[in-house]
BABASE-814563 format. One record per residue: residue in one letter; x, y, z of N, C-alpha, C in turn. Coordinates in steps of 0.05 Angstrom, whole numbers, padded with zeros to 5 digits, always signed. Example, Ala and Ser with C-alpha at 12.3 -4.5 7.8 and 13.67 -1.06 7.14 Angstrom:
! residues 2
A+00264-00114+00156+00246-00090+00156+00264-00066+00156
S+00257-00045+00142+00273-00021+00143+00258+00001+00157
This chain:
! residues 330
X-01033-00652-02099-01022-00648-02126-01024-00619-02133
X-01002-00609-02146-01001-00581-02153-01022-00574-02175
X-01032-00550-02175-01051-00541-02195-01040-00518-02211
X-01054-00511-02233-01046-00488-02249-01046-00462-02232
X-01065-00460-02213-01066-00437-02196-01041-00435-02178
X-01032-00458-02168-01008-00458-02151-00984-00447-02166
X-00982-00456-02191-00959-00447-02207-00962-00417-02214
X-00986-00409-02222-00991-00381-02229-00986-00363-02205
X-00995-00371-02181-00990-00354-02157-00961-00351-02152
X-00946-00372-02155-00917-00371-02148-00901-00355-02169
X-00909-00356-02194-00895-00342-02215-00905-00313-02217
X-00931-00309-02210-00942-00282-02211-00954-00276-02238
X-00967-00296-02251-00980-00293-02276-01008-00306-02275
X-01022-00304-02297-01049-00316-02297-01049-00346-02301
X-01070-00359-02292-01073-00388-02297-01074-00394-02327
X-01087-00376-02341-01090-00380-02370-01062-00381-02384
X-01045-00362-02375-01018-00361-02387-01002-00387-02380
X-01004-00395-02355-00991-00420-02346-01000-00443-02363
X-01026-00445-02367-01037-00468-02383-01027-00467-02411
X-01026-00444-02423-01017-00442-02451-00987-00449-02454
X-00971-00440-02435-00943-00446-02435-00938-00476-02432
X-00951-00488-02412-00947-00517-02407-00958-00534-02429
X-00977-00523-02445-00988-00538-02467-00975-00531-02494
X-00953-00515-02492-00937-00509-02516-00954-00496-02538
X-00971-00477-02530-00988-00463-02549-00971-00447-02569
X-00972-00454-02595-00955-00442-02615-00962-00412-02620
X-00986-00404-02613-00994-00376-02618-00987-00357-02596
X-00976-00368-02575-00970-00352-02551-00945-00335-02555
X-00947-00310-02548-00923-00292-02549-00918-00282-02521
X-00896-00292-02508-00889-00285-02481-00859-00288-02479
X-00847-00272-02461-00818-00272-02457-00808-00300-02450
X-00784-00307-02462-00772-00333-02456-00767-00336-02426
X-00759-00314-02413-00754-00315-02384-00779-00324-02368
X-00802-00314-02377-00827-00321-02363-00833-00350-02368
X-00830-00359-02393-00835-00387-02400-00817-00406-02383
X-00792-00398-02382-00773-00415-02367-00780-00416-02337
X-00789-00393-02326-00796-00393-02298-00820-00411-02292
X-00839-00411-02311-00863-00427-02308-00855-00457-02308
X-00838-00465-02327-00829-00493-02328-00814-00501-02302
X-00798-00483-02292-00782-00489-02268-00800-00493-02244
X-00820-00475-02241-00838-00477-02218-00855-00502-02221
X-00864-00508-02245-00880-00532-02250-00864-00557-02242
X-00838-00557-02248-00821-00580-02240-00818-00581-02210
X-00814-00558-02197-00810-00557-02168-00835-00567-02154
X-00858-00561-02165-00883-00569-02152-00893-00596-02161
X-00877-00609-02179-00883-00636-02189-00911-00635-02203
X-00916-00614-02219-00942-00612-02232-00944-00633-02254
X-00967-00646-02256-00973-00665-02277-00998-00656-02293
X-00995-00652-02318-01017-00642-02335-01035-00665-02344
X-01060-00660-02342-01080-00681-02349-01084-00682-02379
X-01085-00659-02392-01091-00659-02420-01068-00651-02437
X-01072-00646-02462-01051-00637-02481-01063-00618-02501
X-01047-00599-02510-01057-00578-02527-01060-00588-02556
X-01044-00607-02564-01044-00616-02591-01066-00637-02596
X-01072-00639-02621-01092-00660-02630-01076-00682-02644
X-01090-00704-02649-01076-00726-02662-01067-00718-02690
X-01082-00700-02702-01076-00690-02729-01049-00675-02729
X-01044-00660-02708-01020-00644-02706-00998-00656-02689
X-01002-00682-02682-00983-00695-02664-00955-00696-02677
X-00935-00689-02661-00908-00688-02671-00893-00714-02664
X-00873-00720-02680-00857-00744-02676-00828-00735-02673
X-00816-00740-02649-00789-00731-02644-00770-00755-02640
X-00745-00750-02645-00724-00769-02639-00704-00756-02619
X-00697-00771-02599-00676-00762-02581-00650-00777-02590
X-00632-00763-02602-00607-00775-02611-00586-00771-02590
X-00575-00793-02580-00556-00791-02557-00529-00805-02565
X-00507-00792-02557-00481-00805-02561-00476-00826-02540
X-00493-00828-02520-00489-00847-02498-00507-00872-02502
X-00505-00890-02483-00522-00914-02483-00534-00917-02455
X-00551-00937-02452-00565-00940-02426-00546-00945-02403
X-00525-00961-02408-00506-00967-02387-00492-00941-02378
X-00485-00924-02397-00471-00898-02390-00490-00881-02374
X-00515-00880-02381-00535-00864-02367-00537-00873-02338
X-00538-00899-02334-00540-00910-02307-00515-00903-02290
X-00492-00902-02303-00468-00895-02289-00465-00866-02283
X-00479-00849-02299-00478-00820-02295-00506-00809-02298
X-00520-00805-02275-00548-00796-02275-00553-00769-02288
X-00532-00754-02293-00534-00728-02306-00549-00730-02332
X-00542-00749-02349-00554-00752-02375-00581-00766-02373
X-00583-00784-02355-00608-00798-02350-00630-00779-02343
X-00624-00760-02325-00643-00740-02316-00652-00722-02339
X-00633-00714-02356-00640-00698-02379-00659-00713-02398
X-00654-00738-02403-00671-00754-02420-00699-00757-02408
X-00700-00761-02381-00726-00763-02368-00742-00737-02372
X-00728-00714-02370-00741-00688-02374-00753-00686-02402
X-00738-00696-02422-00747-00696-02450-00772-00714-02452
X-00772-00737-02440-00794-00756-02442-00819-00744-02429
X-00816-00732-02405-00839-00720-02391-00851-00697-02408
X-00835-00681-02420-00845-00658-02435-00859-00668-02461
X-00849-00689-02473-00861-00701-02496-00889-00712-02489
X-00891-00725-02466-00917-00735-02457-00936-00712-02453
X-00926-00690-02441-00944-00667-02435-00953-00653-02461
X-00937-00654-02481-00944-00640-02506-00956-00659-02527
X-00960-00684-02519-00972-00705-02536-00955-00710-02561
X-00929-00710-02557-00911-00716-02579-00899-00744-02575
X-00896-00759-02597-00884-00785-02595-00853-00782-02594
X-00840-00798-02578-00811-00796-02576-00798-00823-02579
X-00777-00824-02595-00760-00848-02598-00732-00841-02591
X-00720-00856-02573-00692-00851-02565-00673-00868-02582
X-00655-00855-02595-00635-00868-02612-00608-00865-02599
X-00598-00887-02587-00573-00887-02572-00549-00891-02591
X-00525-00887-02580-00499-00894-02592-00494-00879-02618
X-00501-00853-02620-00495-00838-02644-00464-00838-02648
X-00455-00842-02673-00427-00842-02678-00414-00869-02676
X-00430-00889-02669-00420-00917-02666-00435-00935-02686
X-00425-00959-02690-00437-00977-02709-00466-00985-02701
X-00471-00984-02675-00498-00993-02665-00520-00972-02671
X-00512-00948-02680-00532-00927-02684-00547-00933-02710
X-00574-00933-02708-00591-00938-02731-00615-00920-02731
X-00623-00911-02755-00647-00895-02758-00664-00909-02780
X-00688-00915-02773-00705-00930-02792-00732-00916-02796
X-00733-00890-02789-00758-00875-02792-00753-00846-02797
X-00773-00830-02802-00771-00801-02805-00783-00787-02781
X-00773-00763-02775-00782-00749-02752-00786-00719-02758
X-00804-00707-02742-00809-00678-02745-00787-00661-02733
X-00774-00673-02713-00753-00657-02700-00734-00676-02684
X-00711-00665-02677-00691-00681-02663-00680-00665-02639
X-00678-00679-02617-00663-00668-02594-00637-00683-02592
X-00615-00670-02594-00588-00682-02595-00575-00679-02568
X-00571-00701-02554-00559-00701-02527-00531-00711-02528
X-00512-00694-02520-00484-00702-02520-00466-00681-02533
X-00442-00689-02540-00422-00672-02553-00420-00679-02582
X-00424-00660-02600-00425-00665-02629-00406-00646-02644
X-00397-00655-02667-00380-00639-02684-00398-00627-02706
X-00387-00609-02722-00403-00598-02744-00410-00619-02765
X-00392-00638-02768-00398-00660-02787-00421-00677-02776
X-00422-00681-02750-00444-00696-02737-00471-00681-02743
X-00470-00655-02742-00494-00639-02746-00505-00645-02774
X-00488-00646-02794-00497-00652-02821-00511-00679-02822
X-00500-00699-02808-00512-00726-02807-00540-00725-02793
X-00541-00711-02771-00566-00709-02756-00587-00694-02772
X-00579-00674-02787-00598-00658-02802-00612-00674-02824
X-00601-00697-02831-00614-00715-02850-00638-00729-02837
X-00637-00732-02810-00659-00744-02796-00682-00723-02795
X-00675-00698-02789-00693-00676-02789-00677-00650-02788
X-00686-00630-02802-00672-00604-02801-00680-00586-02778
X-00699-00597-02762-00707-00583-02737-00692-00596-02714
X-00672-00583-02703-00655-00595-02683-00652-00576-02659
X-00653-00588-02635-00646-00574-02610-00623-00589-02597
X-00602-00576-02592-00579-00590-02579-00581-00586-02548
X-00578-00608-02534-00581-00609-02505-00553-00614-02492
X-00543-00595-02477-00518-00596-02463-00494-00587-02479
X-00498-00582-02505-00476-00572-02522-00488-00562-02548
X-00475-00543-02561-00484-00535-02587-00460-00527-02605
X-00455-00542-02625-00432-00536-02643-00439-00514-02663
X-00465-00507-02666-00473-00487-02686-00495-00470-02674
X-00488-00453-02655-00508-00437-02640-00522-00416-02656
X-00511-00407-02679-00524-00387-02695-00546-00399-02713
X-00545-00425-02715-00564-00439-02733-00585-00455-02718
X-00577-00467-02696-00596-00485-02682-00600-00476-02653
X-00623-00483-02642-00628-00479-02613-00611-00497-02596
X-00607-00488-02571-00592-00505-02553-00600-00499-02524
X-00596-00518-02507-00601-00515-02478-00575-00524-02464
X-00562-00506-02451-00536-00512-02440-00534-00502-02411
X-00512-00510-02397-00507-00503-02370-00487-00479-02369
X-00490-00462-02350-00472-00440-02347-00447-00449-02331
X-00430-00465-02345-00406-00476-02332-00387-00455-02322
X-00385-00433-02337-00367-00412-02330-00374-00400-02303
X-00399-00392-02300-00407-00379-02275-00405-00399-02252
X-00412-00424-02257-00410-00444-02236-00382-00447-02225
X-00363-00447-02243-00335-00449-02235-00325-00425-02219
X-00333-00401-02229-00327-00377-02215-00339-00377-02187
X-00364-00387-02185-00377-00388-02158-00362-00406-02139
X-00351-00428-02149-00336-00446-02132-00310-00433-02122
X-00296-00420-02140-00271-00407-02133-00276-00385-02112
X-00297-00369-02117-00304-00347-02099-00312-00358-02071
X-00326-00380-02071-00334-00392-02045-00310-00401-02029
X-00291-00415-02042-00267-00423-02028-00251-00399-02017
X-00250-00378-02033-00234-00355-02025-00248-00340-02002
X-00274-00342-02000-00288-00330-01977-00281-00345-01951
X-00273-00370-01955-00264-00386-01932-00234-00382-01927
X-00222-00362-01941-00194-00356-01939-00176-00380-01949
X-00187-00393-01969-00172-00415-01982-00164-00406-02010
X-00138-00403-02014-00127-00396-02041-00114-00419-02055
X-00108-00441-02040-00095-00464-02051-00116-00483-02061
X-00124-00480-02087-00146-00495-02098-00137-00512-02121
X-00145-00538-02120-00139-00557-02141-00163-00562-02158
X-00159-00576-02181-00180-00581-02200-00176-00608-02212
X-00197-00624-02214-00197-00649-02229-00220-00649-02248
X-00214-00656-02273-00235-00654-02294-00229-00673-02317
X-00244-00669-02338-00241-00687-02362-00247-00670-02387
X-00234-00676-02409-00240-00662-02434-00267-00670-02445
X-00279-00652-02461-00303-00659-02476-00294-00671-02503
X-00302-00696-02507-00293-00711-02531-00317-00718-02549
X-00314-00712-02574-00335-00719-02594-00331-00749-02599
X-00351-00765-02592-00349-00794-02594-00343-00804-02623
X-00355-00790-02642-00353-00800-02670-00326-00795-02682
X-00310-00776-02672-00285-00769-02684-00262-00767-02665
X-00267-00769-02639-00247-00765-02618-00236-00736-02617
X-00250-00718-02630-00243-00690-02629-00248-00679-02601
X-00229-00662-02592-00233-00650-02566-00244-00621-02569
X-00265-00615-02555-00277-00588-02556-00275-00575-02529
X-00280-00550-02527-00276-00534-02503-00291-00545-02479
X-00277-00548-02457-00290-00556-02431-00288-00531-02414
X-00312-00518-02410-00312-00492-02398-00305-00491-02368
X-00309-00513-02354-00301-00513-02325-00271-00511-02323
X-00257-00528-02339-00228-00527-02339-00217-00500-02349
X-00228-00491-02372-00219-00466-02384-00223-00443-02364
X-00246-00442-02352-00252-00420-02334-00235-00422-02308
X-00231-00446-02298-00214-00449-02274-00186-00439-02280
X-00175-00448-02302-00147-00440-02309-00145-00410-02313
X-00163-00399-02328-00161-00370-02334-00166-00353-02309
X-00186-00361-02293-00192-00345-02269-00170-00346-02248
X-00161-00370-02243-00139-00373-02223-00113-00359-02233
X-00108-00360-02258-00085-00346-02269-00088-00316-02266
X-00112-00306-02272-00117-00277-02271-00114-00266-02242
X-00120-00282-02222-00118-00273-02195-00092-00281-02182
X-00074-00293-02198-00047-00300-02189-00046-00324-02170
X-00066-00342-02172-00067-00365-02154-00064-00392-02167
X-00059-00392-02194-00059-00418-02208-00033-00433-02201
X-00038-00458-02192-00016-00477-02188-00022-00502-02205
X-00009-00503-02228-00015-00525-02247-00009-00553-02237
X+00007-00555-02216+00013-00581-02205-00011-00592-02189
X-00031-00576-02185-00056-00585-02172-00078-00588-02192
X-00072-00589-02218-00093-00592-02238-00089-00618-02254
X-00109-00634-02256-00108-00659-02271-00132-00662-02289
X-00128-00675-02312-00150-00682-02330-00150-00711-02336
X-00173-00724-02334-00175-00753-02339-00202-00760-02351
X-00217-00776-02338-00244-00784-02347-00264-00780-02325
X-00290-00777-02332-00311-00773-02312-00318-00799-02298
X-00299-00810-02283-00304-00835-02269-00293-00834-02241
X-00303-00852-02224-00294-00854-02196-00264-00861-02196
X-00257-00880-02213-00228-00889-02213-00209-00867-02221
X-00217-00851-02241-00200-00829-02249-00200-00806-02228
X-00222-00803-02215-00223-00783-02193-00203-00791-02171
X-00202-00817-02165-00183-00827-02145-00154-00824-02155
X-00149-00832-02180-00122-00831-02191-00111-00802-02192
X-00128-00784-02202-00119-00756-02205-00114-00743-02178
X-00132-00748-02159-00129-00736-02132-00104-00748-02118
X-00100-00773-02121-00077-00786-02109-00051-00774-02120
X-00051-00768-02146-00028-00756-02159-00023-00728-02148
X-00044-00713-02144-00042-00685-02133-00031-00686-02105
X-00040-00706-02089-00031-00707-02061-00002-00717-02058
X+00009-00726-02080+00037-00734-02079+00056-00711-02086
X+00045-00688-02092+00062-00664-02097+00074-00654-02070
X+00095-00638-02073+00109-00628-02049+00090-00612-02031
X+00073-00596-02044+00053-00581-02029+00025-00591-02038
X+00006-00591-02020-00021-00600-02026-00041-00578-02025
X-00062-00579-02041-00082-00558-02040-00099-00562-02015
X-00113-00541-02008-00132-00542-01985-00160-00547-01994
X-00165-00545-02020-00191-00550-02031-00189-00560-02060
X-00208-00576-02069-00209-00587-02096-00237-00583-02108
X-00237-00573-02132-00262-00572-02147-00262-00595-02167
X-00282-00613-02165-00284-00636-02183-00306-00631-02204
X-00300-00636-02229-00319-00631-02251-00344-00649-02250
X-00343-00670-02234-00367-00687-02231-00367-00699-02203
X-00391-00706-02194-00392-00719-02168-00379-00746-02168
X-00380-00761-02190-00367-00787-02191-00337-00784-02187
X-00325-00764-02198-00297-00758-02194-00292-00751-02164
X-00310-00735-02153-00307-00727-02125-00307-00752-02106
X-00324-00771-02113-00325-00795-02096-00298-00810-02097
X-00286-00811-02120-00260-00823-02122-00239-00807-02107
X-00242-00780-02107-00224-00763-02092-00225-00769-02062
X-00249-00775-02052-00252-00782-02024-00233-00804-02016
X-00233-00825-02033-00217-00849-02026-00187-00842-02025
X-00178-00825-02044-00150-00817-02045-00142-00801-02020
X-00160-00784-02012-00155-00767-01988-00155-00784-01963
X-00174-00803-01961-00175-00820-01937-00150-00838-01935
X-00140-00847-01958-00116-00863-01958-00092-00848-01947
X-00093-00822-01950-00071-00805-01939-00075-00798-01910
X-00095-00812-01898-00102-00807-01870-00110-00779-01865
X-00123-00767-01884-00134-00740-01882-00164-00741-01882
X-00176-00719-01874-00206-00718-01870-00218-00699-01891
X-00237-00709-01906-00251-00692-01925-00268-00672-01910
X-00266-00647-01918-00281-00626-01905-00265-00611-01883
X-00245-00625-01873-00228-00613-01853-00200-00607-01864
X-00186-00628-01873-00160-00623-01884-00161-00613-01913
X-00179-00624-01928-00183-00616-01956-00213-00615-01961
X-00222-00591-01971-00250-00588-01977-00255-00595-02006
X-00279-00605-02012-00286-00614-02039-00314-00604-02047
X-00316-00594-02071-00341-00588-02084-00342-00603-02110
X-00364-00618-02114-00367-00633-02139-00386-00618-02158
X-00396-00633-02178-00413-00620-02198-00434-00641-02207
X-00459-00633-02208-00482-00648-02217-00502-00653-02194
X-00492-00655-02170-00509-00662-02146-00525-00688-02152
X-00511-00709-02157-00525-00735-02162-00539-00744-02136
X-00559-00762-02138-00574-00770-02114-00557-00780-02091
X-00535-00794-02097-00519-00805-02075-00501-00785-02061
X-00499-00760-02072-00481-00740-02061-00487-00734-02032
X-00512-00734-02025-00520-00727-01997-00517-00750-01978
X-00512-00774-01988-00511-00798-01971-00482-00808-01965
X-00463-00800-01981-00435-00809-01975-00425-00794-01951
X-00404-00804-01939-00394-00792-01914-00366-00780-01919
X-00363-00754-01913-00384-00735-01906-00400-00727-01931
X-00425-00719-01928-00442-00711-01950-00427-00691-01968
X-00429-00695-01994-00414-00680-02014-00428-00654-02022
X-00414-00632-02020-00423-00606-02032-00421-00609-02062
X-00440-00596-02076-00440-00599-02105-00455-00576-02119
X-00448-00572-02144-00463-00552-02160-00486-00566-02174
X-00510-00560-02165-00534-00574-02175-00541-00563-02202
X-00546-00581-02221-00555-00573-02248-00584-00581-02252
X-00601-00563-02261-00630-00570-02265-00634-00587-02290
X-00623-00611-02290-00622-00628-02314-00649-00634-02325
X-00668-00641-02308-00695-00648-02318-00708-00624-02331
X-00705-00601-02318-00717-00577-02330-00704-00570-02357
X-00679-00576-02360-00665-00571-02385-00677-00589-02407
X-00682-00614-02400-00694-00633-02419-00722-00623-02427
X-00737-00614-02408-00764-00604-02414-00762-00580-02432
X-00743-00562-02427-00741-00538-02443-00732-00543-02471
X-00717-00564-02475-00708-00572-02502-00733-00579-02519
X-00752-00593-02507-00776-00600-02521-00793-00575-02526
X-00794-00557-02507-00809-00532-02511-00798-00517-02535
X-00771-00515-02536-00759-00499-02558-00765-00513-02585
X-00764-00539-02585-00769-00554-02610-00798-00550-02619
X-00817-00552-02601-00845-00548-02608-00850-00519-02617
X-00837-00500-02603-00840-00472-02609-00830-00466-02637
X-00807-00477-02644-00795-00471-02670-00812-00483-02693
X-00821-00508-02688-00836-00521-02709-00864-00509-02713
X-00879-00505-02691-00906-00496-02693-00908-00465-02697
X-00887-00451-02688-00887-00422-02691-00872-00412-02714
X-00859-00431-02729-00843-00423-02753-00821-00403-02745
X-00811-00405-02722-00789-00386-02713-00763-00393-02728
X-00750-00371-02737-00725-00375-02752-00700-00368-02735
X-00703-00350-02716-00680-00342-02699-00673-00364-02679
X-00647-00371-02678-00638-00392-02660-00637-00381-02631
X-00644-00397-02612-00644-00389-02584-00625-00407-02568
X-00608-00396-02551-00592-00411-02533-00601-00405-02505
X-00612-00426-02492-00621-00423-02464-00599-00433-02445
X-00590-00414-02428-00568-00421-02410-00579-00424-02382
X-00577-00448-02371-00587-00453-02344-00566-00449-02323
X-00573-00435-02302-00554-00431-02279-00552-00456-02262
X-00531-00457-02246-00528-00479-02227-00534-00468-02199
X-00537-00485-02180-00542-00478-02152-00522-00492-02134
X-00508-00477-02117-00489-00489-02100-00503-00501-02076
X-00499-00527-02072-00511-00542-02050-00488-00548-02031
X-00488-00535-02008-00466-00538-01989-00472-00560-01968
X-00453-00578-01965-00455-00599-01945-00428-00600-01931
X-00424-00621-01915-00401-00623-01898-00374-00625-01912
X-00373-00632-01937-00347-00635-01951-00334-00608-01956
X-00349-00587-01953-00336-00560-01957-00342-00541-01935
């Protein structure tokens, strides 16, 4: 089992600093980059803390407000992993956590008061006003409609998309397709910016390689991944590579490619997004942009504790990078 010393040695700081960071010490003043590095290393080493910094007197009560439900989480491990990160961090900081599913739907109910809220999903400014009635201390996880006012933990979708395009081009592949889905606010059906799509379109256009007949938008499902890829392969010319906004879409793309009697990784290369657990087991194993989802959930709790106990007023946006995991599909 990993120890505080193991983490301290790997990060290059003292054990005392590691202990205070992992215990969410409100009096601690240290760079956000250092805190984030400590949390990431602790996660990598599967560190489990025995004690907690808080006392019962100062115990915090948090709500995780999610636009999704349990069934959706099971279908898309991306959000399940973030929630697990939130739960683990709450346990470590001795904070009580209640998960409130289905925000924006009739099933959503709040019957208690909370010290803070972690909002998971896509929200509108009107949603923010509703959530703020639960608590005015909010951290948005995976999206932030009001970054100047509230903390958020998000993914660097822009850089991830650029990394995929650059990787394909290093393989001398300029014919690149894209399958994705819009970001939709569940409560209002409002469409907000989807940075993978936006970045793909702008980057490919800037370098003179955009072919819109190879771009499709649908839903983050296996069936839509299949449908969109099949449609692309019916064009007069076909791409040599496809970037899928989720691994579930990529799995659907496999089926469409195989139906064309083509080989994934040879005739058409594919890179997905999320690196879900099954990505490495499908045939051929799927390349994907790995997102540190659990660490993001943990950091959301850290920001919430830090803002409440430290009386911080300045909003912080923590942007997590992705990691390209290359397998036989690309």
